[in-house]
C-alpha positions as CSV (number, residue, x, y, z in Angstrom):
1,X,47.9,18.1,-89.9
2,X,49.8,17.2,-86.6
3,X,53.5,16.5,-86.2
4,X,52.9,12.8,-85.8
5,X,50.9,12.6,-89.1
6,X,53.8,14.5,-91.0
7,X,56.4,12.2,-89.4
8,X,54.5,9.1,-90.5
9,X,53.9,10.4,-93.9
10,X,57.7,11.2,-94.4
11,X,58.7,7.7,-93.2
12,X,56.1,5.9,-95.2
13,X,57.1,7.7,-98.4
14,X,60.8,6.9,-97.7
15,X,59.8,3.2,-97.5
16,X,57.8,3.6,-100.7
17,X,60.8,5.1,-102.5
18,X,62.9,2.1,-101.4
19,X,60.2,-0.3,-102.8
20,X,60.0,1.6,-106.1
21,X,63.8,1.6,-106.5
22,X,63.9,-2.2,-105.8
23,X,61.1,-2.8,-108.3
24,X,62.9,-0.7,-111.0
25,X,66.0,-2.8,-110.5
26,X,64.1,-6.1,-110.6
27,X,62.3,-5.1,-113.8
28,X,65.7,-4.8,-115.6
29,X,66.0,-8.6,-115.2
30,X,69.6,-9.6,-116.2
31,X,70.5,-6.0,-117.0
32,X,70.6,-3.6,-119.9
33,X,73.4,-5.5,-121.7
34,X,71.4,-8.7,-121.7
35,X,68.2,-6.9,-122.8
36,X,70.2,-5.5,-125.8
37,X,71.4,-9.0,-126.7
38,X,67.7,-10.2,-126.8
39,X,66.8,-7.3,-129.1
40,X,69.8,-8.1,-131.4
41,X,68.2,-11.6,-131.9
42,X,65.0,-9.9,-132.9
43,X,63.3,-11.0,-129.6
44,X,61.3,-9.0,-127.1
45,X,62.0,-9.4,-123.4
46,X,59.5,-11.1,-121.1
47,X,58.1,-7.8,-119.9
48,X,57.9,-6.3,-123.4
49,X,56.0,-9.5,-124.5
50,X,53.5,-9.0,-121.7
51,X,53.1,-5.3,-122.4
52,X,52.4,-6.1,-126.1
53,X,50.0,-8.9,-125.2
54,X,47.8,-7.3,-122.7
55,X,45.0,-4.8,-123.6
56,X,46.1,-1.2,-124.0
57,X,45.7,0.9,-120.8
58,X,44.5,-2.2,-118.9
59,X,45.6,-3.2,-115.4
60,X,48.3,-5.9,-114.8
61,X,48.6,-7.3,-111.3
62,X,52.1,-8.8,-111.0
63,X,52.6,-11.8,-108.8
64,X,56.0,-12.5,-107.2
65,X,57.9,-9.5,-108.6
66,X,60.3,-9.8,-105.7
67,X,60.7,-13.6,-105.7
68,X,64.3,-14.6,-105.0
69,X,65.2,-11.1,-104.0
70,X,68.7,-11.2,-102.4
71,X,68.9,-15.0,-103.0
72,X,71.4,-17.0,-105.1
73,X,74.0,-14.3,-104.7
74,X,76.9,-16.8,-105.2
75,X,75.3,-17.5,-108.7
76,X,75.0,-13.9,-109.6
77,X,71.4,-13.5,-108.3
78,X,68.1,-14.4,-110.0
79,X,65.9,-11.3,-110.3
80,X,62.2,-12.0,-110.1
81,X,63.2,-15.7,-110.0
82,X,63.8,-15.5,-113.8
83,X,60.1,-15.5,-114.7
84,X,57.4,-12.8,-114.9
85,X,53.9,-13.8,-113.7
86,X,50.7,-11.9,-113.2
87,X,47.0,-11.4,-113.9
88,X,46.1,-9.3,-116.9
89,X,43.5,-8.8,-119.7
90,X,44.0,-10.2,-123.2
91,X,41.2,-9.3,-125.7
92,X,39.0,-8.4,-122.8
93,X,39.5,-11.8,-121.0
94,X,41.2,-11.9,-117.6
95,X,44.0,-14.5,-117.6
96,X,47.2,-15.5,-115.9
97,X,50.4,-14.9,-117.8
98,X,53.7,-16.7,-117.2
99,X,56.7,-15.4,-119.2
100,X,60.3,-16.8,-118.8
101,X,62.9,-14.0,-118.6
102,X,65.8,-15.1,-120.9
103,X,67.9,-12.1,-119.7
104,X,68.3,-14.0,-116.3
105,X,70.5,-17.0,-116.7
106,X,68.9,-17.8,-120.1
107,X,65.6,-18.3,-118.3
108,X,67.0,-21.3,-116.4
109,X,64.9,-22.7,-113.5
110,X,66.2,-22.1,-109.9
111,X,64.3,-23.5,-106.9
112,X,62.3,-20.2,-106.5
113,X,61.5,-20.3,-110.3
114,X,59.7,-23.6,-109.7
115,X,57.9,-22.2,-106.7
116,X,56.8,-19.1,-108.5
117,X,55.5,-21.0,-111.6
118,X,53.5,-23.3,-109.3
119,X,52.0,-20.3,-107.5
120,X,50.9,-18.9,-110.8
121,X,49.3,-22.2,-111.8
122,X,47.7,-22.4,-108.3
123,X,46.1,-19.0,-108.8
124,X,44.8,-20.0,-112.3
125,X,43.4,-23.3,-110.9
126,X,41.7,-21.8,-107.9
127,X,40.1,-19.1,-110.0
128,X,39.6,-21.1,-113.2
129,X,41.5,-18.4,-115.1
130,X,42.9,-19.1,-118.6
131,X,46.7,-19.3,-118.6
132,X,49.2,-18.1,-121.2
133,X,52.8,-19.5,-121.2
134,X,55.5,-17.5,-123.0
135,X,58.3,-20.0,-123.0
136,X,61.9,-19.0,-123.3
137,X,64.0,-21.2,-120.9
138,X,67.2,-23.2,-120.9
139,X,65.6,-25.6,-118.4
140,X,66.7,-26.6,-114.9
141,X,69.7,-24.8,-113.5
142,X,71.8,-28.0,-113.2
143,X,74.0,-27.0,-110.2
144,X,70.8,-26.9,-108.1
145,X,69.0,-29.8,-109.7
146,X,68.5,-31.6,-106.4
147,X,66.5,-28.7,-105.1
148,X,64.4,-28.3,-108.3
149,X,63.8,-31.7,-109.9
150,X,62.6,-34.6,-107.7
151,X,60.2,-33.5,-105.0
152,X,56.4,-33.1,-105.0
153,X,56.5,-29.3,-105.2
154,X,59.4,-29.2,-107.7
155,X,59.7,-28.8,-111.5
156,X,57.6,-31.8,-112.4
157,X,54.6,-30.6,-110.5
158,X,53.9,-28.0,-113.3
159,X,53.3,-30.8,-115.8
160,X,50.9,-32.5,-113.4
161,X,49.1,-29.1,-113.1
162,X,49.0,-28.9,-117.0
163,X,47.2,-32.2,-117.1
164,X,44.8,-31.3,-114.1
165,X,44.0,-27.9,-115.6
166,X,43.2,-29.5,-119.0
167,X,40.8,-31.9,-117.3
168,X,39.2,-29.0,-115.4
169,X,38.5,-27.2,-118.7
170,X,40.9,-24.4,-117.9
171,X,42.3,-22.9,-121.2
172,X,46.1,-23.1,-121.6
173,X,47.9,-21.5,-124.6
174,X,51.6,-21.6,-125.0
175,X,54.1,-19.8,-127.3
176,X,57.7,-21.1,-127.7
177,X,59.6,-17.9,-128.1
178,X,63.1,-19.1,-127.4
179,X,64.7,-22.3,-125.9
180,X,62.4,-25.0,-124.6
181,X,64.4,-28.1,-123.6
182,X,64.2,-31.4,-121.7
183,X,61.3,-31.9,-119.3
184,X,60.3,-28.2,-119.9
185,X,59.3,-29.2,-123.5
186,X,56.2,-30.9,-122.0
187,X,54.7,-27.6,-120.7
188,X,53.7,-26.1,-124.1
189,X,52.9,-29.4,-125.6
190,X,50.5,-30.2,-122.8
191,X,48.7,-26.9,-123.4
192,X,45.6,-26.7,-125.7
193,X,47.6,-24.9,-128.4
194,X,51.3,-24.5,-128.9
195,X,52.7,-21.9,-131.3
196,X,56.4,-21.2,-132.1
197,X,58.4,-18.3,-133.4
198,X,60.5,-19.2,-136.5
199,X,64.3,-19.2,-136.1
200,X,64.3,-18.1,-132.4
201,X,62.0,-20.7,-131.0
202,X,63.2,-24.4,-130.5
203,X,61.8,-27.3,-128.6
204,X,63.5,-30.7,-128.0
205,X,64.0,-33.3,-125.2
206,X,67.8,-33.1,-125.7
207,X,69.9,-30.4,-127.5
208,X,72.5,-31.1,-130.2
209,X,75.4,-31.5,-127.7
210,X,73.5,-34.0,-125.6
211,X,72.3,-35.9,-128.6
212,X,76.0,-36.2,-129.8
213,X,77.1,-37.4,-126.4
214,X,74.2,-39.9,-125.9
215,X,73.8,-41.5,-129.4
216,X,76.7,-40.1,-131.5
217,X,74.4,-38.2,-133.9
218,X,75.6,-34.9,-135.3
219,X,72.6,-32.5,-135.9
220,X,72.1,-28.8,-135.4
221,X,69.4,-27.4,-133.1
222,X,67.3,-25.9,-135.8
223,X,67.0,-29.2,-137.7
224,X,66.6,-31.0,-134.4
225,X,63.7,-28.9,-133.0
226,X,63.1,-25.7,-134.8
227,X,59.8,-24.2,-136.0
228,X,59.9,-25.8,-139.5
229,X,60.7,-29.3,-138.0
230,X,57.8,-29.2,-135.5
231,X,55.2,-27.4,-137.7
232,X,55.9,-29.3,-140.9
233,X,57.5,-32.7,-140.0
234,X,56.6,-33.8,-136.4
235,X,53.4,-31.9,-135.9
236,X,54.4,-31.2,-132.3
237,X,53.7,-27.5,-132.6
238,X,50.6,-26.0,-134.3
239,X,51.7,-22.9,-136.2
240,X,54.9,-20.9,-136.7
241,X,55.2,-17.1,-136.8
242,X,57.9,-14.8,-138.2
243,X,58.2,-12.5,-135.1
244,X,57.4,-12.3,-131.4
245,X,54.7,-9.7,-132.3
246,X,53.0,-12.0,-134.9
247,X,52.9,-14.8,-132.4
248,X,51.4,-12.6,-129.7
249,X,48.8,-11.3,-132.1
250,X,47.8,-15.0,-132.7
251,X,47.3,-15.4,-129.0
252,X,45.1,-12.3,-128.9
253,X,43.0,-13.7,-131.7
254,X,42.5,-17.0,-129.8
255,X,41.4,-15.1,-126.7
256,X,39.1,-12.9,-128.7
257,X,36.9,-16.0,-129.5
258,X,36.8,-17.7,-126.1
259,X,33.3,-18.4,-124.8
260,X,32.0,-16.7,-121.7
261,X,32.5,-18.2,-118.2
262,X,30.0,-19.2,-115.6
263,X,30.2,-16.8,-112.7
264,X,30.4,-17.4,-108.9
265,X,28.0,-14.6,-108.4
266,X,29.8,-12.2,-106.0
267,X,27.9,-8.9,-105.7
268,X,29.2,-5.8,-107.4
269,X,27.7,-2.4,-107.4
270,X,29.0,0.7,-109.2
271,X,32.6,1.3,-108.0
272,X,33.0,4.5,-105.9
273,X,36.1,6.1,-104.4
274,X,36.5,6.5,-100.7
275,X,35.2,9.9,-99.4
276,X,38.3,10.2,-97.2
277,X,41.6,10.8,-99.0
278,X,43.4,7.6,-99.7
279,X,46.8,9.4,-99.6
280,X,46.2,10.1,-95.9
281,X,47.0,6.5,-95.2
282,X,50.7,7.5,-95.3
283,X,50.1,9.9,-92.4
284,X,47.7,7.8,-90.3
285,X,49.7,4.6,-90.4
286,X,52.8,4.6,-88.1
287,X,56.0,3.0,-89.3
288,X,56.9,2.3,-85.6
289,X,55.3,-1.2,-85.1
290,X,54.5,-0.7,-81.4
291,X,52.6,2.6,-81.8
292,X,48.7,2.5,-81.6
293,X,46.4,3.9,-84.2
294,X,42.7,3.5,-85.1
295,X,42.2,0.8,-87.8
296,X,38.8,2.3,-88.6
297,X,40.6,5.3,-90.1
298,X,42.5,2.9,-92.4
299,X,39.4,1.0,-93.4
300,X,37.6,4.2,-94.2
301,X,40.3,5.1,-96.8
302,X,40.1,1.7,-98.5
303,X,36.3,1.2,-98.9
304,X,33.8,2.8,-101.3
305,X,32.4,6.1,-100.0
306,X,34.4,5.4,-96.7
307,X,31.2,3.5,-95.6
308,X,31.2,0.2,-93.6
309,X,28.8,-1.5,-91.3
310,X,30.3,-3.1,-88.2
311,X,29.2,-6.4,-86.8
312,X,29.0,-6.5,-83.0
313,X,31.0,-3.3,-82.9
314,X,30.8,-3.0,-79.0
315,X,31.9,-6.6,-78.4
316,X,35.4,-8.2,-79.0
317,X,36.7,-4.8,-80.0
318,X,40.3,-5.8,-80.8
319,X,39.0,-7.2,-84.0
320,X,36.9,-5.1,-86.4
321,X,34.4,-7.2,-88.4
322,X,32.5,-5.2,-91.1
323,X,30.8,-5.4,-94.4
324,X,31.6,-2.8,-97.1
325,X,32.3,-2.4,-100.8
326,X,35.8,-2.2,-102.4
327,X,35.7,-1.0,-106.0
328,X,32.0,-2.0,-106.0
329,X,32.6,-5.6,-104.8
330,X,30.8,-6.6,-101.5
331,X,33.4,-7.7,-98.9
332,X,33.5,-8.9,-95.3
333,X,36.5,-7.3,-93.6
334,X,38.3,-8.8,-90.5
335,X,40.9,-6.3,-89.3
336,X,43.0,-5.9,-86.1
337,X,42.2,-2.8,-84.1
338,X,45.5,-1.4,-83.0
339,X,44.3,1.1,-80.4
340,X,43.8,0.1,-76.7
341,X,40.1,-0.6,-76.1
342,X,38.0,-0.9,-73.0
343,X,35.3,-3.7,-72.5
344,X,32.0,-3.1,-70.8
345,X,33.4,-5.1,-67.9
346,X,36.0,-2.4,-67.5
347,X,38.9,-4.5,-68.8
348,X,41.6,-2.7,-70.9
349,X,42.6,-4.7,-74.0
350,X,45.8,-4.2,-76.0
351,X,45.5,-3.3,-79.6
352,X,46.7,-5.9,-82.1
353,X,46.0,-8.8,-79.7
354,X,43.2,-11.3,-80.3
355,X,41.2,-11.9,-77.1
356,X,38.6,-14.6,-76.6
357,X,35.6,-12.3,-77.3
358,X,37.2,-11.0,-80.5
359,X,37.9,-14.6,-81.7
360,X,34.4,-15.6,-80.9
361,X,33.0,-12.6,-82.8
362,X,35.2,-13.2,-85.8
363,X,34.3,-16.9,-86.1
364,X,30.6,-16.0,-86.2
365,X,31.2,-13.2,-88.7
366,X,33.2,-15.5,-91.0
367,X,30.3,-18.0,-90.9
368,X,27.8,-15.3,-91.8
369,X,29.9,-14.2,-94.8
370,X,30.0,-17.8,-96.1
371,X,26.2,-18.0,-95.6
372,X,25.8,-14.8,-97.7
373,X,28.4,-15.5,-100.4
374,X,30.6,-12.5,-99.4
375,X,34.4,-12.7,-100.1
376,X,36.6,-12.1,-97.0
377,X,39.3,-9.5,-96.7
378,X,41.8,-9.8,-93.8
379,X,43.8,-6.7,-92.8
380,X,46.6,-8.0,-90.6
381,X,48.4,-6.0,-87.9
382,X,48.4,-8.7,-85.3
383,X,50.8,-9.4,-82.4
384,X,49.1,-12.8,-81.6
385,X,46.5,-14.2,-79.2
386,X,46.3,-13.0,-75.5
387,X,48.4,-15.0,-73.1
388,X,48.6,-15.4,-69.3
389,X,46.5,-17.2,-66.7
390,X,43.4,-15.0,-67.1
391,X,43.3,-15.7,-70.9
392,X,44.0,-19.4,-70.5
393,X,41.4,-19.8,-67.8
394,X,38.9,-18.0,-70.1
395,X,39.5,-20.5,-72.9
396,X,41.5,-18.5,-75.4
397,X,42.8,-21.6,-77.1
398,X,39.2,-22.9,-77.6
399,X,38.0,-19.5,-79.0
400,X,41.1,-19.2,-81.2
401,X,40.5,-22.7,-82.5
402,X,36.9,-21.7,-83.4
403,X,38.1,-18.7,-85.4
404,X,40.8,-20.8,-87.2
405,X,38.2,-23.5,-87.9
406,X,35.7,-21.1,-89.5
407,X,38.4,-19.3,-91.5
408,X,40.1,-22.5,-92.7
409,X,36.9,-24.1,-93.9
410,X,35.6,-21.0,-95.6
411,X,34.4,-21.6,-99.2
412,X,34.2,-17.9,-100.2
413,X,37.5,-16.5,-101.5
414,X,39.8,-15.0,-99.0
415,X,42.3,-12.1,-99.5
416,X,45.0,-11.0,-97.1
417,X,46.8,-7.7,-96.8
418,X,49.6,-7.6,-94.2
419,X,49.9,-3.9,-93.3
420,X,51.8,-4.2,-90.0
421,X,52.7,-7.0,-87.7
422,X,52.0,-10.6,-88.5
423,X,53.2,-12.7,-85.6
424,X,52.7,-16.3,-84.5
425,X,49.3,-17.8,-84.3
426,X,47.9,-14.4,-85.2
427,X,49.2,-14.8,-88.7
428,X,47.3,-18.1,-88.9
429,X,44.0,-16.9,-87.6
430,X,44.1,-13.9,-89.8
431,X,44.5,-16.1,-92.9
432,X,48.3,-16.3,-93.5
433,X,49.7,-18.1,-96.5
434,X,49.1,-21.6,-95.0
435,X,45.3,-20.9,-95.2
436,X,44.9,-20.5,-98.9
437,X,44.2,-16.8,-99.5
438,X,43.5,-16.3,-103.2
439,X,46.0,-13.4,-103.0
440,X,48.3,-12.2,-100.1
441,X,50.2,-9.0,-100.3
442,X,52.2,-6.8,-97.9
443,X,52.7,-3.1,-97.4
444,X,56.3,-2.0,-96.9
445,X,55.6,-1.6,-93.2
446,X,54.8,-5.4,-92.7
447,X,56.7,-7.7,-90.4
448,X,56.2,-11.4,-90.4
449,X,57.6,-14.0,-87.9
450,X,56.8,-16.3,-85.0
451,X,57.2,-13.3,-82.6
452,X,58.4,-9.7,-82.6
453,X,62.1,-9.0,-83.1
454,X,62.7,-7.8,-79.5
455,X,61.0,-10.8,-77.9
456,X,62.7,-13.3,-80.2
457,X,66.2,-11.8,-79.8
458,X,65.9,-11.9,-76.0
459,X,64.7,-15.5,-76.0
460,X,67.4,-16.6,-78.4
461,X,70.0,-14.7,-76.3
462,X,69.0,-16.6,-73.2
463,X,69.3,-19.9,-75.0
464,X,72.7,-19.0,-76.4
465,X,74.1,-17.8,-73.0
466,X,72.7,-20.8,-71.3
467,X,74.5,-23.1,-73.8
468,X,77.8,-21.2,-73.3
469,X,77.5,-21.6,-69.5
470,X,76.9,-25.3,-69.8
471,X,80.1,-25.6,-71.8
472,X,81.9,-23.7,-69.0
473,X,82.2,-20.3,-70.7
474,X,81.2,-17.1,-68.9
475,X,80.5,-14.0,-71.1
476,X,80.8,-10.4,-70.0
477,X,77.9,-7.9,-70.1
478,X,79.7,-6.3,-73.1
479,X,79.9,-9.6,-75.0
480,X,76.3,-10.3,-74.1
481,X,75.2,-6.9,-75.6
482,X,77.2,-7.5,-78.7
483,X,75.6,-11.0,-79.1
484,X,72.2,-9.5,-78.6
485,X,72.8,-7.0,-81.3
486,X,74.0,-9.6,-83.8
487,X,70.9,-11.8,-83.0
488,X,68.6,-8.8,-83.3
489,X,70.1,-7.7,-86.7
490,X,69.7,-11.1,-88.2
491,X,66.1,-11.5,-86.9
492,X,65.1,-8.1,-88.1
493,X,66.4,-8.9,-91.6
494,X,64.1,-12.0,-91.5
495,X,61.2,-9.8,-90.4
496,X,61.4,-7.7,-93.5
497,X,58.5,-7.8,-96.0
498,X,61.2,-8.3,-98.7
499,X,62.5,-11.4,-97.0
500,X,58.9,-12.8,-97.1
501,X,58.3,-11.7,-100.7
502,X,61.6,-13.2,-101.9
503,X,60.4,-16.6,-100.6
504,X,56.8,-16.1,-101.9
505,X,55.3,-16.2,-98.4
506,X,53.5,-13.2,-99.8
507,X,52.7,-12.5,-103.5
508,X,54.4,-9.1,-103.4
509,X,55.0,-5.8,-101.6
510,X,52.7,-3.0,-102.6
511,X,52.1,0.7,-102.2
512,X,49.1,1.0,-99.7
513,X,47.3,2.9,-102.5
514,X,47.3,-0.3,-104.6
515,X,45.3,-2.2,-102.0
516,X,41.9,-1.6,-103.6
517,X,43.2,-2.7,-107.0
518,X,44.6,-6.0,-105.6
519,X,41.4,-6.8,-103.8
520,X,39.2,-5.8,-106.7
521,X,41.1,-7.8,-109.3
522,X,41.3,-10.7,-106.9
523,X,37.6,-10.9,-106.5
524,X,37.0,-10.4,-110.3
525,X,39.4,-13.4,-110.8
526,X,37.6,-15.4,-108.1
527,X,34.2,-14.7,-109.8
528,X,35.4,-17.0,-112.6
529,X,35.2,-20.0,-110.3
530,X,31.7,-20.9,-109.0
531,X,31.6,-22.2,-105.4
532,X,30.8,-26.0,-105.6
533,X,31.9,-27.0,-102.1
534,X,29.4,-26.8,-99.2
535,X,30.5,-24.7,-96.2
536,X,31.0,-27.1,-93.3
537,X,33.1,-26.2,-90.2
538,X,33.0,-29.7,-88.7
539,X,33.3,-29.8,-84.9
540,X,33.2,-26.3,-83.4
541,X,35.0,-25.7,-80.1
542,X,32.1,-24.4,-78.0
């Protein structure tokens, strides 16, 4: 192996170590002391409940593990946004699981908690996956109620989704395993079946303190809304169970008897490993975001038997379009080529940039995949579209619009992995979050923003200096350099994949070796939802 390979490998493994340490911390939720308190009450934690619920030795694909990372520090933080969500298997059935983490602010809802819950419901709705709610929450975090309660994408949207999913025939099962108060009480009761754990589970629109304040009645919480009350008097809940484990066993029994689903019909052959070593991704992929590399070498370590068939391989070479299999599933891959390429006309094209010919090719390839019912996988390392008079005169906007149109109107499921840069309109054309990828994940090397850190910092500096001059202030070269550094540092922080994951612009940050698992489980989930919409791109920009 050459020096460059070894250097890349060392740097990528350091980034991976940072990711693993971050995830270890996040998985402790509110910390060891809070976990011990839950155990003293006879309760399992959110993650222990999920581990008990899912099938032994089965895969679990966590969604939003890093949500709210570094946010709400003045409130003591909110690891994983106080809720654990992901796709797993219960009694052999793939499903979405949503579990409130009572070790984090008693499971109270922060703004990002609402966003994460809605993302989990969105994935369940798009893929028609059954959904399990493990409820243990003190309700809305009142100091932030104005950012959680009233708007379209806030707290109330989840109950709208409960109703919509029910009408769509999507199975919803809920277990009340702790507090369940106020508006949050509607979530389990709008599910198909609501079970409750005796003594630790409770559900009411208003707790004993609020009841006393509102109507003067003195009543304890157990009498007000405990398991006996709701299973034997009100009939609000269906069955009560002595322990968390017994309640989770009941969910397993429900899922054991669910009827089989109608499939979308995506093609799957026998899964095979890549012939080239997947671990070599660490050495091939540079952490320096300006260095070139051959994307074909990356693809060959992600696809079965390292085999893929390129579409128009000698045309529009800054985008690779290819069909292949990933864990047996047929896929259409659109990936940014990062090495410099030469056209037949003798023009040198920069890697990571989308030119007119590449956009034109990709649009046609996307249409072909829709015609053939092949899911799309986007591997993003994109600096943007080509700029300048030559590109503008050549109609780059028209060709870019064609690609965006075909991608946005696709009816086959789309999956996006951001492995490097994700800048500007390149993020859009390569199926960024705004374009409804079924799943979108980043590698630790990803950077997402409207433009690169260096370009943005220089632009922002010019604006700042110009504003200072207008107000009659001249700054020295030293002050200008200091200002540039401050702007660069702030912008670079916002470029981080963790910044994006904290805000759920991506579903998570993963080890590159998990890429095949994400795509495979994503297509398996999508196969639960038959395509009913006709592929129609509307007016194409010719």
